[in-house]
C-alpha positions in Angstrom: 115.3 34.7 84.3 115.1 31.3 86.0 111.8 30.1 87.2 111.1 27.6 89.9 107.8 26.2 91.2 107.7 25.9 95.0 105.3 24.8 97.7 105.5 25.8 101.4 103.7 23.8 104.0 103.1 25.2 107.6 101.3 23.9 110.6 100.0 26.8 112.7 100.9 26.0 116.3 100.1 29.4 117.7 97.5 32.1 117.5 100.2 34.7 116.7 100.9 35.7 113.1 102.9 33.0 111.5 105.1 33.2 108.3 103.6 30.9 105.7 105.5 32.3 102.7 108.9 33.9 103.0 108.8 35.7 99.7 111.0 35.3 96.6 114.7 34.8 97.2 117.1 37.4 96.1 117.0 41.2 95.9 115.1 41.5 92.7 113.0 38.3 92.8 109.3 38.1 92.1 106.8 35.4 93.0 103.4 34.5 91.6 101.4 32.9 94.3 99.0 30.6 92.6 97.2 29.2 95.6 96.9 29.2 99.4 95.2 26.1 100.7 94.0 26.2 104.3 92.9 23.0 106.1 91.2 22.8 109.5 92.6 19.5 110.7 90.6 19.6 114.0 87.8 17.0 113.9 85.5 18.9 116.3 85.4 22.6 116.0 85.4 25.4 113.5 87.5 28.5 113.9 88.8 31.6 112.1 91.9 32.3 110.1 93.2 35.4 108.4 95.9 35.7 105.7 97.9 38.9 105.4 100.5 40.3 103.0 103.4 42.3 104.5 104.7 44.7 101.9 107.4 47.2 102.9 106.3 47.0 106.6 102.7 47.7 105.8 100.1 44.9 106.3 97.3 44.2 103.8 94.5 41.7 104.2 94.2 38.8 101.8 91.6 36.9 103.7 89.9 38.4 106.8 88.6 36.2 109.6 87.3 33.4 107.5 85.5 30.7 109.4 86.7 27.2 108.4 84.6 24.3 109.6 86.2 21.3 111.2 87.7 18.8 108.8 87.4 21.1 105.8 89.6 23.1 103.6 89.4 26.4 101.6 91.3 28.2 99.0 92.2 31.7 100.1 92.8 33.0 96.6 90.4 33.2 93.6 93.2 34.5 91.4 97.0 34.5 91.5 98.8 37.4 93.3 102.2 38.8 92.5 104.7 39.4 95.3 107.7 41.5 94.9 111.0 41.0 96.6 110.6 41.4 100.4 106.9 40.7 100.4 105.8 38.0 102.8 102.6 36.1 103.7 101.4 35.5 107.2 98.5 33.5 108.7 96.8 34.1 112.0 94.7 31.3 113.5 91.8 31.8 115.9 92.8 28.7 117.8 96.1 26.9 118.3 96.9 23.7 116.3 93.9 23.8 114.0 95.3 24.7 110.6 97.8 23.5 108.0 98.5 25.8 105.1 100.0 25.1 101.7 101.3 28.0 99.6 102.1 27.3 95.9 104.2 29.8 94.1 106.3 30.3 91.0 109.5 32.1 91.9 111.3 34.2 89.3 114.8 35.3 90.1 
């Protein structure tokens, strides 16, 4: 089984749910998400963010309406999570243009 370490960076330019991790490639792939870093790049205001996992069309909360102060970052995970083929991660920002996300994962195909 080949393994590859990957990182996915996203700038959230909308308040709609935005794909931040597309899931492991291939039909039988698995991914171990080691970290989700969220940075509020706005220098003035705090706002909220939520991270959700979509698994077989059902949405599960990973981080629910966390307040991130201006100019600060937070880690959304305190332990790795395993994503199966087809699972995806989405972020929803409280305000447009405030957040950058960085997802670190090991993909196993």
